[in-house]
PAVEX-149129 format. One line per 5 residues: number of its first residue (from 1); their letters; for each residue x, y, z of C-alpha. Coordinates in steps of 0.02 Angstrom, whole numbers, plus 50000, padded with zeros to 5 digits. Example, Ala and Ser with C-alpha at 12.3 -4.5 7.8 and 13.67 -1.06 7.14 Angstrom:
2
1 = as = 50615 49775 50390 ~ 50684 49947 50357
***
This chain:
366
1 = xxxxx = 49386 50355 46558 ~ 49500 50455 46671 ~ 49638 50333 46649 ~ 49611 50348 46455 ~ 49624 50541 46472
6 = xxxxx = 49786 50525 46572 ~ 49862 50400 46446 ~ 49808 50502 46301 ~ 49905 50650 46360 ~ 50061 50544 46349
11 = xxxxx = 50038 50431 46188 ~ 49888 50518 46094 ~ 49703 50491 46095 ~ 49704 50354 45965 ~ 49834 50241 46039
16 = xxxxx = 49761 50269 46214 ~ 49585 50219 46161 ~ 49654 50067 46063 ~ 49753 50002 46208 ~ 49605 50026 46336
21 = xxxxx = 49471 49972 46216 ~ 49379 50133 46237 ~ 49281 50206 46098 ~ 49351 50372 46032 ~ 49185 50435 46003
26 = xxxxx = 49139 50412 46187 ~ 49300 50503 46232 ~ 49267 50651 46116 ~ 49092 50664 46184 ~ 49151 50675 46359
31 = xxxxx = 49268 50818 46313 ~ 49132 50911 46234 ~ 49079 51059 46343 ~ 48893 51034 46407 ~ 48780 51180 46417
36 = xxxxx = 48596 51193 46468 ~ 48485 51065 46379 ~ 48402 51145 46223 ~ 48216 51167 46235 ~ 48122 51057 46124
41 = xxxxx = 48019 51156 45996 ~ 47828 51146 46004 ~ 47763 51044 45862 ~ 47641 51142 45748 ~ 47504 51011 45771
46 = xxxxx = 47517 51020 45967 ~ 47371 51083 46066 ~ 47364 51264 46109 ~ 47377 51326 46290 ~ 47195 51361 46289
51 = xxxxx = 47153 51189 46228 ~ 47277 51118 46350 ~ 47183 51195 46502 ~ 47010 51143 46429 ~ 47064 50965 46426
56 = xxxxx = 47145 50973 46601 ~ 46986 51049 46674 ~ 46879 50921 46587 ~ 46976 50781 46665 ~ 46959 50863 46841
61 = xxxxx = 46776 50886 46815 ~ 46652 50791 46929 ~ 46596 50681 46788 ~ 46770 50618 46740 ~ 46881 50645 46891
66 = xxxxx = 46870 50453 46933 ~ 46885 50386 46752 ~ 47038 50341 46653 ~ 47073 50438 46503 ~ 47032 50295 46388
71 = xxxxx = 46855 50299 46461 ~ 46845 50486 46447 ~ 46900 50482 46265 ~ 46771 50334 46219 ~ 46624 50433 46312
76 = xxxxx = 46660 50596 46228 ~ 46682 50517 46059 ~ 46508 50429 46082 ~ 46438 50607 46112 ~ 46522 50674 45948
81 = xxxxx = 46655 50769 46051 ~ 46839 50753 46011 ~ 46977 50862 46098 ~ 47127 50753 46087 ~ 47200 50574 46087
86 = xxxxx = 47201 50470 46240 ~ 47396 50485 46248 ~ 47382 50675 46250 ~ 47268 50655 46395 ~ 47399 50553 46492
91 = xxxxx = 47531 50692 46449 ~ 47419 50827 46513 ~ 47402 50735 46678 ~ 47581 50684 46688 ~ 47630 50870 46667
96 = xxxxx = 47526 50902 46827 ~ 47613 50750 46922 ~ 47447 50654 46924 ~ 47500 50496 46854 ~ 47536 50354 46976
101 = xxxxx = 47490 50178 47008 ~ 47324 50182 47110 ~ 47321 49992 47152 ~ 47415 49938 47317 ~ 47545 49828 47229
106 = xxxxx = 47688 49742 47304 ~ 47849 49823 47259 ~ 47992 49688 47270 ~ 48150 49758 47346 ~ 48327 49735 47272
111 = xxxxx = 48402 49588 47355 ~ 48594 49591 47365 ~ 48684 49444 47293 ~ 48766 49352 47450 ~ 48961 49336 47429
116 = xxxxx = 49033 49236 47570 ~ 49209 49166 47583 ~ 49285 49033 47710 ~ 49472 48992 47716 ~ 49457 48883 47882
121 = xxxxx = 49327 48789 47976 ~ 49200 48873 48075 ~ 49198 49033 47976 ~ 49039 49003 47865 ~ 48902 48884 47908
126 = xxxxx = 48760 48842 47792 ~ 48596 48771 47854 ~ 48425 48711 47791 ~ 48280 48599 47825 ~ 48210 48461 47723
131 = xxxxx = 48070 48344 47734 ~ 48069 48154 47755 ~ 47918 48059 47700 ~ 47838 47967 47836 ~ 47733 47804 47831
136 = xxxxx = 47565 47889 47771 ~ 47509 48021 47660 ~ 47545 48202 47730 ~ 47663 48129 47861 ~ 47831 48213 47870
141 = xxxxx = 47984 48214 47974 ~ 48078 48373 47975 ~ 48277 48359 47962 ~ 48377 48515 48011 ~ 48559 48508 47954
146 = xxxxx = 48700 48632 47995 ~ 48850 48621 47877 ~ 49024 48700 47879 ~ 49054 48750 47702 ~ 49247 48743 47702
151 = xxxxx = 49254 48564 47779 ~ 49081 48510 47724 ~ 49073 48436 47900 ~ 48891 48417 47976 ~ 48918 48518 48136
156 = xxxxx = 48742 48487 48199 ~ 48575 48404 48147 ~ 48411 48380 48218 ~ 48257 48273 48167 ~ 48086 48344 48221
161 = xxxxx = 47900 48304 48198 ~ 47868 48484 48139 ~ 47958 48645 48084 ~ 47976 48782 48213 ~ 48092 48926 48250
166 = xxxxx = 48117 48873 48428 ~ 48191 48711 48378 ~ 48312 48793 48261 ~ 48366 48914 48405 ~ 48395 48764 48516
171 = xxxxx = 48500 48675 48382 ~ 48607 48837 48358 ~ 48628 48872 48542 ~ 48692 48692 48569 ~ 48798 48678 48401
176 = xxxxx = 48885 48849 48437 ~ 48923 48798 48614 ~ 48998 48629 48564 ~ 49095 48706 48425 ~ 49169 48848 48538
181 = xxxxx = 49108 48990 48427 ~ 49176 49162 48487 ~ 49081 49325 48448 ~ 49127 49393 48271 ~ 49190 49223 48216
186 = xxxxx = 49054 49148 48120 ~ 48926 49191 47972 ~ 48771 49077 47959 ~ 48695 49067 47786 ~ 48520 49007 47743
191 = xxxxx = 48371 49024 47628 ~ 48215 49136 47662 ~ 48113 48994 47745 ~ 48008 49060 47898 ~ 48118 48976 48029
196 = xxxxx = 48275 49053 47949 ~ 48205 49227 47958 ~ 48120 49209 48131 ~ 48150 49329 48263 ~ 48198 49201 48387
201 = xxxxx = 48347 49139 48284 ~ 48391 49320 48236 ~ 48396 49364 48429 ~ 48502 49211 48476 ~ 48630 49244 48329
206 = xxxxx = 48643 49423 48377 ~ 48671 49380 48554 ~ 48808 49256 48507 ~ 48899 49391 48390 ~ 48854 49292 48231
211 = xxxxx = 48819 49369 48062 ~ 48679 49294 47968 ~ 48644 49305 47779 ~ 48503 49246 47668 ~ 48484 49189 47491
216 = xxxxx = 48391 49287 47356 ~ 48213 49238 47334 ~ 48194 49090 47220 ~ 48378 49074 47187 ~ 48437 48899 47246
221 = xxxxx = 48615 48929 47189 ~ 48633 49046 47333 ~ 48636 48894 47460 ~ 48731 48771 47356 ~ 48818 48672 47499
226 = xxxxx = 48655 48625 47597 ~ 48572 48577 47433 ~ 48715 48472 47374 ~ 48712 48389 47544 ~ 48537 48347 47546
231 = xxxxx = 48560 48271 47375 ~ 48698 48160 47444 ~ 48581 48108 47583 ~ 48432 48068 47470 ~ 48540 47976 47333
236 = xxxxx = 48611 47864 47473 ~ 48569 47679 47415 ~ 48491 47647 47584 ~ 48378 47797 47584 ~ 48198 47728 47567
241 = xxxxx = 48046 47798 47480 ~ 47964 47811 47648 ~ 48006 47793 47828 ~ 47909 47665 47928 ~ 47907 47772 48083
246 = xxxxx = 48001 47915 48170 ~ 48120 47793 48254 ~ 48160 47717 48086 ~ 48207 47896 48014 ~ 48303 47934 48171
251 = xxxxx = 48407 47779 48147 ~ 48443 47808 47971 ~ 48500 47988 48008 ~ 48620 47915 48145 ~ 48701 47798 48030
256 = xxxxx = 48709 47917 47885 ~ 48788 48074 47968 ~ 48909 47962 48054 ~ 48964 47888 47884 ~ 48960 48063 47802
261 = xxxxx = 49067 48146 47928 ~ 49196 48009 47955 ~ 49198 47893 47803 ~ 49136 47984 47657 ~ 49274 48047 47545
266 = xxxxx = 49210 48222 47471 ~ 49270 48264 47291 ~ 49256 48447 47347 ~ 49387 48437 47485 ~ 49522 48335 47397
271 = xxxxx = 49429 48162 47424 ~ 49461 48190 47610 ~ 49327 48146 47750 ~ 49244 48309 47822 ~ 49304 48257 47990
276 = xxxxx = 49486 48259 47938 ~ 49474 48436 47853 ~ 49370 48500 48001 ~ 49494 48443 48134 ~ 49654 48486 48043
281 = xxxxx = 49705 48309 48001 ~ 49707 48336 47810 ~ 49883 48402 47783 ~ 49952 48236 47859 ~ 49844 48133 47756
286 = xxxxx = 49891 48225 47595 ~ 50075 48199 47639 ~ 50050 48014 47669 ~ 49955 48000 47507 ~ 50097 48085 47423
291 = xxxxx = 50224 47955 47494 ~ 50116 47812 47436 ~ 50100 47881 47258 ~ 50295 47922 47243 ~ 50333 47740 47303
296 = xxxxx = 50217 47680 47158 ~ 50301 47790 47035 ~ 50476 47726 47085 ~ 50423 47546 47058 ~ 50340 47578 46887
301 = xxxxx = 50385 47752 46817 ~ 50334 47692 46646 ~ 50152 47689 46693 ~ 50147 47879 46731 ~ 50170 47965 46561
306 = xxxxx = 50198 48157 46601 ~ 50248 48177 46782 ~ 50255 48089 46952 ~ 50068 48067 47016 ~ 50001 48185 47141
311 = xxxxx = 49857 48166 47261 ~ 49696 48283 47249 ~ 49744 48449 47342 ~ 49643 48529 47466 ~ 49545 48695 47412
316 = xxxxx = 49615 48847 47489 ~ 49446 48929 47507 ~ 49257 48895 47490 ~ 49150 49024 47403 ~ 48960 49054 47408
321 = xxxxx = 48945 49158 47249 ~ 49123 49223 47214 ~ 49143 49392 47142 ~ 49161 49399 46945 ~ 49303 49492 46884
326 = xxxxx = 49350 49533 46707 ~ 49519 49473 46657 ~ 49651 49604 46638 ~ 49835 49603 46589 ~ 49955 49717 46677
331 = xxxxx = 50086 49789 46557 ~ 50267 49798 46619 ~ 50355 49965 46635 ~ 50444 50032 46489 ~ 50368 49905 46368
336 = xxxxx = 50279 49917 46200 ~ 50100 49848 46171 ~ 50065 49777 45996 ~ 49900 49836 45959 ~ 49823 49926 45799
341 = xxxxx = 49950 50059 45845 ~ 50107 50030 45940 ~ 50102 50114 46107 ~ 50251 50144 46211 ~ 50215 50147 46404
346 = xxxxx = 50326 50270 46486 ~ 50421 50221 46642 ~ 50339 50243 46814 ~ 50165 50196 46744 ~ 50058 50043 46725
351 = xxxxx = 49908 50026 46637 ~ 49778 49881 46638 ~ 49715 49814 46476 ~ 49546 49719 46478 ~ 49555 49555 46388
356 = xxxxx = 49358 49537 46352 ~ 49221 49641 46333 ~ 47984 48488 48504 ~ 48118 48375 48440 ~ 48158 48197 48496
361 = xxxxx = 48347 48231 48466 ~ 48475 48358 48435 ~ 48638 48287 48368 ~ 48783 48393 48380 ~ 48957 48352 48313
366 = x = 49103 48365 48426
***
């Protein structure tokens, strides 16, 4: 609104509001001087001051002090007595600041939406725990997986017979040591499971100088990389309905994570392997792919209609919940904007115009 006022002093109110899509009524209302709020007149059918105090004293009487206004209203009505409506009783109590929730109800706090950015490996890790079905009913093996969101590289995993914060603490201690994490370098993101929010994990991460963040409750999109990695795991053709034993599940995980890190071409990182991106080998591979495609283009240019082929490019960043910004258009200096009214933007000024309203194993990657 301040920008509209500044522009209006140069080009006028109507053109400024049209250029910045601001309602003129809102601008005029803002300019109107504000005085003390007008006192609402008392309706003629309102209770008198004496009647007001009579009802208030009645609600505070020993007979009705622990009853709701609706109960008081019904009891009096059955006795042939009427003072006022139930809603008026509530107004009298509210005026005395005596209306509140008496039940001990849980008040959910406001959880901040996590917004995390990684532009290189070992800046942001995501981790989670999933269950693998064992040979019998109610038999599970717990798979802990720590993933780098930029390279999609599984930096550490662990298969355990139960879920415990002590196991997660051990996994993080060994993984951070192998990856050479320095204080202040890393952020670790997880959901709100008991192991993720445990004091042991929090103390370890604090001692290592690692920032931790959590998803909002019941929002799976706040931990998308771990969820997607688990989907890749469980949609693998070799993934069984149930594992016959702990050793069976352990052998599968060894094979899968070796494949996932070193052979699987990930669509989110330019069809590179997570190993190549995590260890800085991707630029050379992109150049080699480009040379291969250019050679194919030189042999048969007619097969490529619009331009020489290019390999899938590497992303520059990986986000968890990127910030949403409204698109704007910057007007050049000294130009005219074509709007319902032509507006000349004076030199030395620029305006923004909105366009739209106990584990058996810990495996740590090297």
